[in-house]
PAKE-979163 format. One record per residue (C-alpha): residue number from 1; residue in one letter; chain; x, y, z. Coordinates in Angstrom, 3 decimals, padded with zeros to 6 digits. Each point is the difference from the previous one (the first is absolute). Layout:
% residues N
+-----+------+-----+----------+----------+----------+
: seq : type : mol :        x :        y :        z :
+-----+------+-----+----------+----------+----------+
: NUM :    A :   A :        X :        Y :        Z :
...
+-----+------+-----+----------+----------+----------+
END
This chain:
% residues 398
+-----+------+-----+----------+----------+----------+
: seq : type : mol :        x :        y :        z :
+-----+------+-----+----------+----------+----------+
:   1 :    M :   A :  093.472 : -059.153 :  166.449 :
:   2 :    L :   A :  003.149 :  002.150 :  000.084 :
:   3 :    E :   A :  001.946 : -001.972 :  002.597 :
:   4 :    G :   A :  003.702 :  000.154 : -000.852 :
:   5 :    L :   A : -000.299 :  003.337 : -001.832 :
:   6 :    K :   A :  002.398 :  002.606 :  001.397 :
:   7 :    V :   A : -001.055 :  003.642 : -000.312 :
:   8 :    V :   A :  002.176 :  002.960 :  000.980 :
:   9 :    E :   A : -002.256 :  002.993 :  000.611 :
:  10 :    Y :   A :  001.864 :  003.294 : -000.209 :
:  11 :    A :   A : -003.020 :  002.217 :  000.389 :
:  12 :    T :   A : -001.927 :  002.250 :  002.359 :
:  13 :    Y :   A : -003.558 :  001.178 :  000.580 :
:  14 :    V :   A : -002.718 : -002.093 : -001.636 :
:  15 :    A :   A : -000.171 : -000.923 : -003.683 :
:  16 :    A :   A :  003.066 : -002.214 : -000.366 :
:  17 :    P :   A : -000.143 : -001.313 :  003.596 :
:  18 :    G :   A : -003.638 : -000.914 : -000.673 :
:  19 :    A :   A :  001.158 : -002.278 : -002.818 :
:  20 :    G :   A :  002.612 : -001.456 :  002.328 :
:  21 :    A :   A : -002.700 : -000.729 :  002.568 :
:  22 :    I :   A : -002.114 : -001.835 : -002.587 :
:  23 :    M :   A :  002.961 : -002.187 : -000.919 :
:  24 :    A :   A :  000.815 : -000.564 :  003.686 :
:  25 :    D :   A : -003.580 : -001.150 :  000.622 :
:  26 :    W :   A :  000.473 : -002.465 : -002.852 :
:  27 :    G :   A :  003.152 : -001.446 :  001.555 :
:  28 :    A :   A :  002.901 :  002.042 : -001.369 :
:  29 :    D :   A :  002.966 :  000.865 :  002.226 :
:  30 :    V :   A : -000.149 :  003.807 : -000.102 :
:  31 :    I :   A :  002.935 :  001.917 :  001.482 :
:  32 :    K :   A : -000.879 :  003.648 :  000.532 :
:  33 :    V :   A :  003.062 :  002.261 : -000.206 :
:  34 :    E :   A : -000.723 :  003.153 :  001.998 :
:  35 :    P :   A :  002.004 :  003.240 :  000.221 :
:  36 :    P :   A :  001.360 :  001.238 :  003.336 :
:  37 :    G :   A : -003.019 :  001.072 :  002.045 :
:  38 :    G :   A : -002.196 : -002.504 : -001.802 :
:  39 :    D :   A : -002.707 :  000.195 : -002.618 :
:  40 :    P :   A : -001.760 :  003.373 :  000.526 :
:  41 :    I :   A : -003.409 : -001.696 : -000.115 :
:  42 :    R :   A :  000.844 : -001.411 :  003.432 :
:  43 :    M :   A : -000.774 :  003.549 :  001.182 :
:  44 :    F :   A : -003.380 :  000.198 : -001.749 :
:  45 :    F :   A : -002.038 :  001.013 :  003.047 :
:  46 :    A :   A :  002.608 :  002.389 :  001.383 :
:  47 :    S :   A :  000.067 :  001.777 : -003.368 :
:  48 :    V :   A : -003.700 :  000.827 :  000.351 :
:  49 :    G :   A :  000.392 :  001.138 :  003.600 :
:  50 :    I :   A : -001.130 : -003.168 :  001.785 :
:  51 :    E :   A :  002.372 : -001.210 :  002.720 :
:  52 :    G :   A :  000.133 : -003.102 :  002.160 :
:  53 :    V :   A : -001.645 : -002.419 : -002.409 :
:  54 :    A :   A :  000.894 : -003.567 :  000.996 :
:  55 :    V :   A : -000.522 : -001.593 : -003.425 :
:  56 :    N :   A :  000.630 :  001.596 : -003.387 :
:  57 :    P :   A : -002.395 : -001.970 : -002.219 :
:  58 :    V :   A :  001.120 :  001.911 : -003.103 :
:  59 :    F :   A :  003.573 : -001.265 :  000.389 :
:  60 :    E :   A : -001.128 : -003.440 :  001.177 :
:  61 :    F :   A : -002.186 : -000.507 : -003.073 :
:  62 :    D :   A :  002.751 :  000.606 : -002.558 :
:  63 :    N :   A :  002.877 : -001.620 :  001.878 :
:  64 :    R :   A : -001.363 : -003.088 :  001.719 :
:  65 :    G :   A :  002.090 : -003.120 : -000.260 :
:  66 :    K :   A :  003.180 :  001.760 : -001.152 :
:  67 :    K :   A :  003.489 :  000.224 :  001.437 :
:  68 :    S :   A :  001.511 :  003.433 :  000.702 :
:  69 :    I :   A :  003.621 :  000.963 : -000.481 :
:  70 :    V :   A :  001.232 :  003.572 :  000.448 :
:  71 :    L :   A :  002.865 :  001.093 : -002.260 :
:  72 :    D :   A :  001.440 :  003.449 : -000.647 :
:  73 :    T :   A :  000.713 : -000.539 : -003.678 :
:  74 :    T :   A :  001.840 :  003.310 : -000.253 :
:  75 :    Q :   A :  002.859 : -001.918 :  001.656 :
:  76 :    D :   A :  002.032 : -002.363 : -002.184 :
:  77 :    A :   A : -000.141 : -002.896 :  002.462 :
:  78 :    A :   A : -003.798 :  000.131 :  000.201 :
:  79 :    R :   A : -000.334 :  000.349 : -003.765 :
:  80 :    D :   A :  002.258 : -003.027 : -000.492 :
:  81 :    A :   A : -002.158 : -001.989 :  002.430 :
:  82 :    L :   A : -003.105 :  000.975 : -001.933 :
:  83 :    L :   A :  001.628 : -001.131 : -003.255 :
:  84 :    K :   A :  000.871 : -003.345 :  001.576 :
:  85 :    L :   A : -003.601 : -000.347 :  001.067 :
:  86 :    I :   A : -001.238 :  000.809 : -003.505 :
:  87 :    D :   A :  002.465 : -002.447 : -001.572 :
:  88 :    G :   A : -001.896 : -002.841 :  001.657 :
:  89 :    A :   A : -003.490 :  001.370 : -000.585 :
:  90 :    D :   A : -002.697 : -000.858 : -002.506 :
:  91 :    V :   A : -001.690 :  003.408 :  000.127 :
:  92 :    F :   A :  001.224 :  003.512 :  000.738 :
:  93 :    L :   A : -003.019 :  002.185 :  000.801 :
:  94 :    T :   A :  000.524 :  003.754 :  000.222 :
:  95 :    N :   A : -001.825 :  003.309 : -000.168 :
:  96 :    V :   A :  003.114 :  002.161 :  000.213 :
:  97 :    R :   A :  000.180 :  002.531 : -002.807 :
:  98 :    P :   A :  002.206 : -001.046 : -002.933 :
:  99 :    G :   A :  002.520 :  002.802 :  000.422 :
: 100 :    G :   A :  000.789 : -000.997 :  003.560 :
: 101 :    L :   A :  000.322 : -003.657 : -000.936 :
: 102 :    K :   A :  002.358 :  000.864 : -002.850 :
: 103 :    R :   A :  002.247 :  002.063 :  002.279 :
: 104 :    A :   A :  000.124 : -002.872 :  002.497 :
: 105 :    G :   A :  000.808 : -002.592 : -002.643 :
: 106 :    L :   A : -003.341 : -001.690 :  000.615 :
: 107 :    D :   A : -001.585 :  000.662 : -003.390 :
: 108 :    H :   A : -001.388 : -002.912 : -001.982 :
: 109 :    D :   A :  002.904 : -000.201 : -002.441 :
: 110 :    A :   A :  002.505 : -000.321 :  002.833 :
: 111 :    L :   A : -001.955 : -002.557 :  002.005 :
: 112 :    L :   A : -001.008 : -002.161 : -002.964 :
: 113 :    A :   A :  003.666 : -000.109 : -001.041 :
: 114 :    R :   A :  000.829 : -001.394 :  003.458 :
: 115 :    N :   A : -002.990 : -002.346 :  000.226 :
: 116 :    P :   A : -001.395 : -000.814 : -003.472 :
: 117 :    R :   A : -002.884 : -002.014 :  001.527 :
: 118 :    L :   A : -001.204 :  002.930 :  002.081 :
: 119 :    I :   A : -003.503 :  001.389 : -000.445 :
: 120 :    Y :   A :  000.564 :  003.717 :  000.480 :
: 121 :    A :   A : -003.375 :  001.510 :  000.978 :
: 122 :    S :   A : -000.228 :  003.793 : -000.126 :
: 123 :    L :   A : -003.081 :  001.833 :  001.247 :
: 124 :    T :   A :  000.194 :  003.769 : -000.315 :
: 125 :    G :   A : -002.372 :  002.920 : -000.180 :
: 126 :    Y :   A :  000.465 :  000.891 : -003.644 :
: 127 :    G :   A :  001.993 : -002.808 : -001.631 :
: 128 :    L :   A :  003.659 : -000.371 : -000.950 :
: 129 :    D :   A : -000.047 :  002.196 : -003.094 :
: 130 :    G :   A : -001.043 :  003.533 : -000.847 :
: 131 :    P :   A :  000.598 :  003.427 :  001.548 :
: 132 :    D :   A : -001.663 : -000.907 :  003.313 :
: 133 :    A :   A :  001.636 : -003.387 :  000.554 :
: 134 :    D :   A :  001.832 :  001.321 :  003.070 :
: 135 :    R :   A : -002.915 :  002.003 :  001.367 :
: 136 :    P :   A : -001.204 : -001.223 :  003.417 :
: 137 :    G :   A : -003.507 : -001.348 : -000.435 :
: 138 :    M :   A : -002.322 : -001.299 :  002.685 :
: 139 :    D :   A : -003.406 : -001.297 : -000.925 :
: 140 :    S :   A : -001.999 :  003.193 :  000.560 :
: 141 :    A :   A :  002.304 :  001.723 : -002.476 :
: 142 :    A :   A :  001.034 : -002.533 : -002.651 :
: 143 :    F :   A : -002.894 : -002.468 :  000.179 :
: 144 :    W :   A : -002.852 :  002.379 :  000.806 :
: 145 :    A :   A :  000.653 :  003.540 : -001.171 :
: 146 :    R :   A :  002.532 : -000.276 : -002.845 :
: 147 :    S :   A : -001.739 : -002.978 : -001.614 :
: 148 :    G :   A : -003.345 :  001.747 : -000.391 :
: 149 :    L :   A : -001.857 : -002.313 :  002.381 :
: 150 :    A :   A : -000.652 :  002.784 :  002.513 :
: 151 :    S :   A : -001.686 :  002.051 : -002.720 :
: 152 :    L :   A : -002.125 : -002.961 : -001.034 :
: 153 :    F :   A : -001.218 : -000.482 :  003.574 :
: 154 :    R :   A : -000.465 :  003.701 :  000.683 :
: 155 :    P :   A : -003.713 :  000.872 :  000.198 :
: 156 :    K :   A : -001.102 :  002.262 : -002.834 :
: 157 :    G :   A :  000.512 :  003.560 :  001.167 :
: 158 :    G :   A :  001.437 : -001.141 :  003.319 :
: 159 :    E :   A :  003.396 : -000.071 :  001.637 :
: 160 :    P :   A :  002.415 : -002.918 : -000.401 :
: 161 :    V :   A : -000.426 : -002.847 :  002.476 :
: 162 :    A :   A :  002.902 : -001.509 :  001.922 :
: 163 :    L :   A :  001.295 : -003.509 : -000.611 :
: 164 :    R :   A : -000.305 : -002.364 :  002.950 :
: 165 :    T :   A :  003.137 : -001.197 :  001.788 :
: 166 :    A :   A :  002.382 : -001.883 : -002.335 :
: 167 :    F :   A : -002.822 : -000.903 : -002.389 :
: 168 :    G :   A :  002.065 :  000.449 : -003.155 :
: 169 :    D :   A :  003.041 : -001.516 :  001.662 :
: 170 :    H :   A : -001.780 : -003.283 :  000.607 :
: 171 :    V :   A : -001.317 : -000.185 : -003.555 :
: 172 :    A :   A :  003.598 :  000.431 : -001.155 :
: 173 :    S :   A :  001.043 : -002.736 :  002.453 :
: 174 :    L :   A : -002.239 : -002.383 : -001.924 :
: 175 :    A :   A :  001.512 :  001.148 : -003.287 :
: 176 :    I :   A :  003.638 : -000.535 :  000.936 :
: 177 :    A :   A : -000.702 : -003.306 :  001.769 :
: 178 :    S :   A : -001.689 : -001.370 : -003.115 :
: 179 :    G :   A :  002.874 :  001.246 : -002.162 :
: 180 :    V :   A :  002.543 : -001.737 :  002.222 :
: 181 :    L :   A : -001.875 : -003.282 : -000.252 :
: 182 :    A :   A : -000.168 :  000.258 : -003.805 :
: 183 :    A :   A :  003.767 :  000.608 : -000.141 :
: 184 :    L :   A :  000.642 : -002.956 :  002.306 :
: 185 :    Y :   A : -002.041 : -002.209 : -002.324 :
: 186 :    E :   A :  002.016 :  001.239 : -002.978 :
: 187 :    R :   A :  003.236 : -000.726 :  001.874 :
: 188 :    Q :   A : -000.969 : -003.655 :  000.260 :
: 189 :    S :   A :  000.516 : -000.385 : -003.754 :
: 190 :    T :   A :  002.692 :  002.608 : -000.712 :
: 191 :    G :   A :  002.075 : -000.209 :  003.179 :
: 192 :    K :   A :  000.286 :  003.769 : -000.100 :
: 193 :    G :   A : -001.440 :  002.744 :  002.132 :
: 194 :    R :   A : -001.215 :  003.353 : -001.207 :
: 195 :    L :   A : -001.026 :  003.493 :  000.959 :
: 196 :    V :   A : -003.680 :  000.217 :  000.985 :
: 197 :    E :   A : -001.305 :  003.544 :  000.195 :
: 198 :    A :   A : -003.249 :  001.356 :  001.413 :
: 199 :    S :   A : -000.944 :  003.537 :  000.944 :
: 200 :    L :   A : -002.808 :  001.664 :  001.873 :
: 201 :    L :   A : -000.725 :  002.048 : -003.120 :
: 202 :    R :   A : -000.284 : -002.950 : -002.390 :
: 203 :    T :   A : -001.997 : -002.031 :  002.512 :
: 204 :    A :   A : -002.482 :  002.875 :  000.314 :
: 205 :    H :   A : -000.495 :  000.135 : -003.760 :
: 206 :    Y :   A : -000.763 : -003.718 :  000.027 :
: 207 :    V :   A : -002.403 :  000.283 :  002.955 :
: 208 :    G :   A : -001.852 :  002.833 : -001.741 :
: 209 :    G :   A :  000.354 : -001.793 : -003.312 :
: 210 :    S :   A : -003.657 : -000.005 : -001.060 :
: 211 :    D :   A : -000.276 :  003.778 :  000.307 :
: 212 :    F :   A :  003.442 :  000.588 : -001.500 :
: 213 :    A :   A : -000.801 : -002.300 : -002.932 :
: 214 :    I :   A : -003.092 :  002.113 : -000.736 :
: 215 :    Q :   A :  002.128 :  003.148 :  000.285 :
: 216 :    H :   A :  002.555 : -001.417 : -002.461 :
: 217 :    S :   A : -002.678 : -000.941 : -002.528 :
: 218 :    Y :   A : -002.476 :  002.871 :  000.282 :
: 219 :    G :   A :  001.915 :  002.857 :  001.588 :
: 220 :    R :   A : -002.239 :  000.329 :  003.033 :
: 221 :    T :   A : -001.469 : -001.930 :  002.899 :
: 222 :    A :   A : -002.976 :  000.438 :  002.293 :
: 223 :    T :   A :  000.258 :  002.160 :  003.083 :
: 224 :    N :   A : -000.760 : -001.358 :  003.450 :
: 225 :    R :   A : -003.483 :  001.449 :  000.347 :
: 226 :    P :   A : -002.296 :  000.511 :  002.982 :
: 227 :    R :   A : -002.563 : -002.747 :  000.630 :
: 228 :    A :   A : -002.898 :  001.825 : -001.635 :
: 229 :    D :   A :  002.004 :  000.555 : -003.149 :
: 230 :    A :   A :  001.591 : -003.441 : -000.331 :
: 231 :    A :   A :  000.708 : -001.183 : -003.556 :
: 232 :    N :   A : -002.019 : -003.109 :  000.839 :
: 233 :    P :   A : -002.544 :  000.856 :  002.710 :
: 234 :    L :   A : -000.291 : -003.678 :  000.963 :
: 235 :    I :   A :  003.706 : -000.350 :  000.812 :
: 236 :    N :   A : -000.191 :  002.090 :  003.095 :
: 237 :    Y :   A : -000.255 :  000.228 :  003.776 :
: 238 :    F :   A : -003.338 : -000.022 :  001.799 :
: 239 :    K :   A : -001.060 :  000.363 :  003.628 :
: 240 :    T :   A : -002.388 : -002.358 :  001.756 :
: 241 :    K :   A : -002.835 :  000.680 :  002.406 :
: 242 :    D :   A :  002.205 : -000.906 :  002.959 :
: 243 :    G :   A :  002.871 :  002.266 : -001.035 :
: 244 :    H :   A :  002.323 : -002.421 : -001.813 :
: 245 :    W :   A :  001.645 :  000.791 : -003.302 :
: 246 :    L :   A :  000.354 : -002.611 : -002.719 :
: 247 :    T :   A :  001.417 : -000.052 : -003.488 :
: 248 :    M :   A : -001.821 : -001.308 : -003.051 :
: 249 :    L :   A :  001.550 : -001.213 : -003.225 :
: 250 :    T :   A : -001.573 : -001.218 : -003.213 :
: 251 :    R :   A :  001.381 : -002.244 : -002.708 :
: 252 :    Q :   A :  000.378 :  001.039 : -003.617 :
: 253 :    G :   A : -003.161 :  000.261 : -002.057 :
: 254 :    E :   A : -003.563 :  000.280 :  001.290 :
: 255 :    K :   A : -000.472 : -003.366 :  001.716 :
: 256 :    D :   A :  000.299 :  001.481 :  003.511 :
: 257 :    W :   A : -002.582 :  002.763 : -000.409 :
: 258 :    P :   A : -003.142 : -002.138 :  000.532 :
: 259 :    P :   A :  001.318 : -001.847 :  003.088 :
: 260 :    F :   A :  001.334 :  003.300 :  001.364 :
: 261 :    C :   A : -003.528 :  001.418 : -000.189 :
: 262 :    R :   A : -001.630 : -003.124 :  001.436 :
: 263 :    A :   A :  002.343 : -000.016 :  003.001 :
: 264 :    L :   A : -001.059 :  003.553 :  000.851 :
: 265 :    K :   A : -003.706 : -000.498 : -000.793 :
: 266 :    L :   A :  000.318 :  002.347 : -002.953 :
: 267 :    D :   A : -001.464 : -002.395 : -002.552 :
: 268 :    H :   A : -001.917 :  002.860 : -001.626 :
: 269 :    L :   A :  003.309 :  001.509 : -001.170 :
: 270 :    I :   A :  001.175 : -003.063 : -001.958 :
: 271 :    E :   A : -001.601 :  001.203 : -003.261 :
: 272 :    D :   A :  000.157 :  003.721 :  000.794 :
: 273 :    E :   A :  001.597 :  001.629 : -003.059 :
: 274 :    R :   A :  001.976 :  002.403 :  002.185 :
: 275 :    F :   A :  001.843 : -002.843 :  001.725 :
: 276 :    S :   A : -000.340 : -003.231 : -001.982 :
: 277 :    R :   A :  003.290 :  000.471 : -001.907 :
: 278 :    A :   A :  003.460 :  001.259 :  000.963 :
: 279 :    K :   A : -000.052 :  003.161 : -002.147 :
: 280 :    P :   A : -003.274 :  001.438 :  001.322 :
: 281 :    R :   A :  000.935 : -001.051 :  003.542 :
: 282 :    R :   A :  003.119 :  002.127 : -000.314 :
: 283 :    A :   A : -001.995 :  002.920 : -001.418 :
: 284 :    H :   A : -002.480 : -000.233 :  002.887 :
: 285 :    G :   A :  002.645 : -000.905 :  002.606 :
: 286 :    P :   A : -000.808 :  002.481 :  002.769 :
: 287 :    E :   A : -003.705 : -000.840 : -000.256 :
: 288 :    L :   A :  000.683 : -003.731 :  000.178 :
: 289 :    V :   A :  002.447 :  000.307 :  002.908 :
: 290 :    A :   A : -002.624 :  001.923 :  001.982 :
: 291 :    I :   A : -002.545 : -002.785 : -000.634 :
: 292 :    L :   A :  002.535 : -002.669 :  000.984 :
: 293 :    D :   A :  001.036 :  001.893 :  003.135 :
: 294 :    E :   A : -003.613 : -000.020 :  001.156 :
: 295 :    A :   A : -000.360 : -003.701 : -000.808 :
: 296 :    F :   A :  003.178 : -001.066 :  001.786 :
: 297 :    A :   A : -000.965 :  002.112 :  003.018 :
: 298 :    S :   A : -003.189 : -002.013 :  000.393 :
: 299 :    F :   A :  001.874 : -003.224 :  000.832 :
: 300 :    T :   A :  002.395 : -001.016 :  002.745 :
: 301 :    L :   A :  003.353 : -001.478 : -000.955 :
: 302 :    D :   A : -001.151 : -003.492 :  000.982 :
: 303 :    E :   A : -003.114 :  000.338 : -002.123 :
: 304 :    L :   A :  001.989 :  001.226 : -002.992 :
: 305 :    S :   A :  002.586 : -002.732 :  000.453 :
: 306 :    A :   A : -002.678 : -002.655 : -000.402 :
: 307 :    R :   A : -001.706 :  001.715 : -002.916 :
: 308 :    L :   A :  003.176 :  000.829 : -001.945 :
: 309 :    D :   A :  001.436 : -003.469 :  000.510 :
: 310 :    A :   A : -003.250 : -001.589 : -001.144 :
: 311 :    E :   A :  000.394 :  001.897 : -003.297 :
: 312 :    E :   A :  003.712 : -000.884 : -000.178 :
: 313 :    M :   A :  001.018 :  003.633 : -000.109 :
: 314 :    V :   A :  003.616 :  001.110 :  000.488 :
: 315 :    W :   A :  000.177 :  002.117 :  003.125 :
: 316 :    S :   A :  001.850 :  000.391 :  003.274 :
: 317 :    P :   A : -000.469 :  001.780 :  003.299 :
: 318 :    L :   A :  002.425 :  002.859 :  000.564 :
: 319 :    L :   A :  001.946 : -001.154 :  003.068 :
: 320 :    T :   A :  002.255 :  002.000 :  002.257 :
: 321 :    A :   A :  003.523 : -001.286 :  000.612 :
: 322 :    A :   A : -001.119 : -001.143 :  003.461 :
: 323 :    E :   A : -002.879 : -001.962 : -001.518 :
: 324 :    A :   A :  002.036 : -001.363 : -002.908 :
: 325 :    I :   A :  002.726 : -001.684 :  002.058 :
: 326 :    I :   A : -002.566 : -002.088 :  001.908 :
: 327 :    D :   A : -002.309 : -000.716 : -002.927 :
: 328 :    P :   A : -000.570 : -003.788 : -000.094 :
: 329 :    Q :   A :  000.787 : -000.070 : -003.726 :
: 330 :    T :   A :  003.265 :  001.851 :  000.649 :
: 331 :    I :   A :  000.979 : -002.719 :  002.456 :
: 332 :    A :   A : -001.151 : -002.838 : -002.278 :
: 333 :    A :   A :  001.979 :  001.395 : -002.949 :
: 334 :    G :   A :  003.220 : -000.015 :  002.028 :
: 335 :    C :   A :  000.336 :  003.781 :  000.045 :
: 336 :    V :   A :  001.097 : -000.010 :  003.651 :
: 337 :    V :   A :  003.029 : -001.870 :  001.341 :
: 338 :    Q :   A :  001.780 : -000.084 :  003.320 :
: 339 :    T :   A :  003.529 :  001.376 :  000.209 :
: 340 :    P :   A :  002.204 : -001.331 :  002.816 :
: 341 :    Q :   A :  001.587 :  002.569 :  002.309 :
: 342 :    H :   A :  003.283 :  000.024 :  001.899 :
: 343 :    E :   A : -001.994 :  000.367 :  003.195 :
: 344 :    G :   A : -003.636 : -000.671 :  000.684 :
: 345 :    P :   A : -002.699 : -001.557 : -002.175 :
: 346 :    P :   A : -000.144 :  000.256 : -003.797 :
: 347 :    I :   A : -001.681 :  002.999 : -001.594 :
: 348 :    N :   A : -002.509 : -000.022 : -002.832 :
: 349 :    A :   A :  001.094 :  001.476 : -003.314 :
: 350 :    P :   A : -000.959 : -000.178 : -003.681 :
: 351 :    G :   A :  001.064 : -003.148 : -001.781 :
: 352 :    S :   A :  002.077 : -000.163 : -003.164 :
: 353 :    P :   A : -002.115 :  000.393 : -003.150 :
: 354 :    V :   A :  000.052 : -003.635 : -001.167 :
: 355 :    R :   A : -001.016 : -003.164 :  001.787 :
: 356 :    F :   A :  001.755 : -003.338 : -000.572 :
: 357 :    H :   A : -002.310 : -002.669 :  001.343 :
: 358 :    G :   A :  001.761 : -002.654 :  002.018 :
: 359 :    A :   A :  003.167 :  002.083 :  000.332 :
: 360 :    D :   A :  001.425 :  002.105 :  002.806 :
: 361 :    D :   A : -000.532 :  003.347 : -001.730 :
: 362 :    G :   A : -000.292 :  002.266 :  003.046 :
: 363 :    P :   A :  002.441 :  002.025 :  002.106 :
: 364 :    K :   A :  003.095 : -001.947 :  001.021 :
: 365 :    G :   A :  000.914 :  002.214 :  002.916 :
: 366 :    P :   A : -000.096 :  003.533 :  001.369 :
: 367 :    A :   A :  001.618 :  002.985 : -001.640 :
: 368 :    P :   A :  003.649 : -000.006 :  001.084 :
: 369 :    K :   A :  001.443 :  002.308 :  002.575 :
: 370 :    M :   A :  002.467 :  002.432 : -001.531 :
: 371 :    G :   A :  003.267 : -001.846 : -000.612 :
: 372 :    E :   A : -001.307 : -003.116 :  001.714 :
: 373 :    H :   A :  001.811 : -002.304 : -002.411 :
: 374 :    T :   A :  003.086 :  002.074 : -000.873 :
: 375 :    R :   A :  002.517 : -002.117 :  001.889 :
: 376 :    A :   A : -001.471 : -003.312 : -001.142 :
: 377 :    V :   A : -000.117 :  001.012 : -003.669 :
: 378 :    L :   A :  003.572 :  001.339 :  000.052 :
: 379 :    A :   A :  001.135 : -003.251 :  001.571 :
: 380 :    Q :   A : -001.735 : -001.961 : -002.752 :
: 381 :    L :   A :  001.944 :  002.065 : -002.532 :
: 382 :    G :   A :  003.225 : -001.260 :  001.560 :
: 383 :    Y :   A :  001.001 :  002.927 :  002.185 :
: 384 :    S :   A :  001.744 : -000.902 :  003.259 :
: 385 :    D :   A : -001.153 :  001.218 :  003.405 :
: 386 :    A :   A :  002.884 :  002.498 :  000.057 :
: 387 :    E :   A : -000.910 :  001.337 : -003.434 :
: 388 :    I :   A : -003.636 :  000.342 :  001.010 :
: 389 :    D :   A :  001.023 :  001.838 :  003.166 :
: 390 :    A :   A :  002.003 :  002.373 : -002.189 :
: 391 :    F :   A : -003.111 :  000.626 : -002.123 :
: 392 :    Y :   A : -001.908 :  001.025 :  003.098 :
: 393 :    A :   A :  002.867 :  002.099 :  001.379 :
: 394 :    S :   A :  000.321 :  002.004 : -003.222 :
: 395 :    G :   A : -003.745 :  000.435 : -000.444 :
: 396 :    A :   A :  000.076 : -001.947 : -003.268 :
: 397 :    A :   A : -002.575 : -002.345 :  001.540 :
: 398 :    A :   A : -002.491 :  000.185 :  002.818 :
+-----+------+-----+----------+----------+----------+
END
């Protein structure tokens, strides 16, 4: 879908490179510009004390199908090469803080003056304006803690819970990728590029939008309560006879209460005044959860699966990561793709978030080795062999 689109990715770690990987899967030519020593996420396992890992799936996932060029943009020659590269690009994707870009002459005003058709995509922790625009912001800080999401997920009376690896980053990857595509569509009619800005902070406020909308309107929102004290006792987790957890959800209104009871052989509760409506169910929540716990514990998961499906209830087993990646529905939905490797067989990895039926929408190649394409890209920009050798000799390129 994006064949012919040229993206220059001047970014490290996860959020912006994740957007680059999505566009690479969809056919874009993504050139990853790395600093000397490479993108730090290449050292993901070493940074947590694990040595000798043959494959870094964290780096592979967000960089598959790209080209890698190493430039020391503190040197004029390397900076000029980067500008030449950007002059011929459709998209400049960066997560460098605005102050650093301004000092390097790589801010959006400067680059759009050089290339008016450029889509300048900025993904930062806190946005381009305000007192914290230049504050470093990874997802656990900007997306999770500063946004208020961590407090929303924190169990009532409990300690904060950690965000899983790059969770907020990948949500922001979706945000900036969609913004880039909207700007490209606009460019078809105007002929002009534009600045597209996303931030971990703003993305978090959108992701938590239902709770934040309630907070805006009513000045408060519900706490994340223990199971027995859930605001809606039916929207909860329950454990089966054979030790499996599952989650139950109900639709708005009261239509799900009778089938919920029938599935659990609790027909006698359908007209019980304590539980027949949402308000009394909430008032008698702990009592109801205890009754439901006993009912769920009398069935195996297979038995409940048949009974809940027969009543068309909304539910799901609670899978581990190991179970989830081999779930037949995961495979059928295209959630797992194979990423080619430089050596050896392909490795399984999560697919991009959207499927285009009939199109090649999967990984186009392995993640690049550091600087694998430096010489070839510089040659395409018109540099001679002698000039490229001088880049390497000075350390301007690697």
